[in-house]
N, C-alpha and C positions, 0 to 999 in steps of 0.2 A: 506493499498499499503506499502510496505517495506522501509524503509532511509537504504539511505549509512550508515557505521560503516565512519567513524569521528574520526581521528584523534588529538589530544593537538593539535601536532606542524599546519593540517592545519586549527583549525582556529587560531589558531597565525596568523599563513602565509599571515592565508588571512584579519586579521581586521589591519594589521604590512598595507600589503599594499593593505588600502584603511584606516587611517590613517591624518593622508591630515584636518589641520582644529583643529586637536586637543592641548593641551597643554601637556608641556614636563615637569617634575619637574627631578631635580638631588639633590642627596642626600641632600633634603627634602625644595631645594628648588624652586625657575620660575625658569625654562632654555630659554622658549621660549614659537614658536607658528613650527605645522612641518606648511612648506610652499608647499619642497617634498618629494615624496617618490622615493626612486631610487633603480632600478633591477639593477644587477650585468649581469653573462655567463647565469644566471634561469629567467623565466619569469616567474615561479610562487612562486616561490619565490626573496623579498627587497633583498636590499644588503645593504640597509643606508640609516638615516633620512633625510634629513636637515634640522634643521631648525636656522626660525628667533626673539630670539633677542634682548641683551645688554637694555640699557641705551633709543635710537631712535628709537632701531627695525630695526637695523643696521644691526648687526653682526650675521655672516650666520659659522655654524656650521654643522658639518657635521661628522653621529655617527651613527656604525656598530652599524647591527639586534640582533648583538649579542650584546652589552652590554644592549637592552632592557634588565629590570627585565622582567618591570608589564607592561597593556594592558589593562586600562576599558573601554570595547567602549561605554560602558551606561553612563557614565561617560565625556566623550571626550580626557583622560588619556593616558599620555606615562611617568614611571616614568622608568630612564636608569640610571645607574651608580655611585655610586656618582661622582668617576673620571672616569669617559671614556677610556678605555681603545682605542679606535678607536685616537684622542688627540697625540699619540705615533707617533713623526717624523714616522716612515716604516713606522709605521701601514699606519696611513693615506694617507701615498703617495703610497703601493700600492694597497690600494680601487679606488683611482683615479686612477688611472694606468687601473683598473674592469674594474671601468662604464666607458662609451659613455661621452660626453662632458664633 
């Protein structure tokens, strides 16, 4: 039976949509754990990852999927840019407006 061709974009979006519980590293340091995958206008591509971290696990960081540099499903890890662009106030505010809840 022939298989359907799959693009790298499909694989990336597929795993980003299923990375709940993955460890997240940024700039060589542990940022936290993915606690929620948020979708925006498109249901086939996540818009952001909500990451719980900090000293007591109380800090919640919203990271745009465009800031994800690598996702490794076998290790259950996500690597994001060292300085997440989503932390820029205007970009984060635009992202929040587009996301439900």
